[in-house]
N, C-alpha and C positions, 0 to 999 in steps of 0.2 A: 214350806208350810211354814209361817209370821206365830211365830210366842202367841197367846193370846194375854193379853190379861185381863181382868178378873175380880168384878167386886160383891163379893158377899157385904149385904147387909142387913140385923138381927137385934132380934132388942131383945140382950137378950140369951142367956144358956137356958132358954126354952125348952123342953125333948123335940118340940117341933124346930128350934133353934140348931140344936145338935142334931137333926135325922141331914138335915135341909144339908150343911158342915162337912156328916160322914160321907151326902151322896154323892153331891161335890166334885170334895176327894178322891175320891174314887171314883169318878167318870172322870178327872183327872188324870188319875193316875194309869188308871185304862185307854181311853183314852186319843190323850197331849200327848201322853211322857212326857219329856221337859222341853216342855215351851207350855209353857205359860209358871205367868205371875196367880196369885193367888192375894189376895187381901182381905183378914172376916173384920169389919166393922161394925160394931156397940151401937145404934143408936142412944141408949143410951149414956154414954161415952161421949160419943162425941157424935152429937148432935146437928151444929157447923154442919158439919159436912153432909148428915141423911140430908136435914136445912135444902142446901147446897144443890142438890141431888134428886131433890123434890119426889124425897123416899115416902111413899103413903101408906104400903104395908111392909110390914115386914111374914122371912127372906126375901128381897130383892133381889137378886142376879142383875149383872150388871156391865156384859164386856165390853171396855172401853175400850177395841183393840183386838185379831186389824178392821176392818171396817168394813162395816156400816156396826156402832153402835146398839145392841140389842138388849132387852130386858127381861126375869121371868120373872112372877110370883109365887113365888109355892117352898114345899119346901123338896124340891126338882127331887123324882121320888122318879121317875120315870125315861132313862134315860135315852129311846131312843126323841125321846118330847125339846128335856134339854140340848142337843144332841143336834134336832130340827130347827129350835126353836133360841140359837144362838148362827145357824148359819154354822157350825162346828162339826166338819169328816171327821170318821171318827179315825183311829193309831188302823196305817199297811196292814198288818197281821191281821186288821180286821173287820175290812175287809172282801164280800161276803166269792165262794169258793170258782163264785162266776162271770167276780167281777163287778158285779149288777151296779156295786154305788159307782160313784168321783174320789 
């Protein structure tokens, strides 16, 4: 699997932003092992980056690599939806016993 490049845009470290960061770090650790690069960007500190990416709501997660680019908005609490939304597949040890996942 290619290395995933993820950018999480938040607005300050509000409880919602903290949940999104914690949820994403957990998902990455459990599902992607060391095959990811994560950058957390506070739009209050880097408004131009947020404008360049057309961030309209936070938290917003952007998967830049591997293609296609994907975006998710919210606190990322539903692991299955996050993996599906980002077109990522769980680590091999998380595949069901019957091998029903690709």
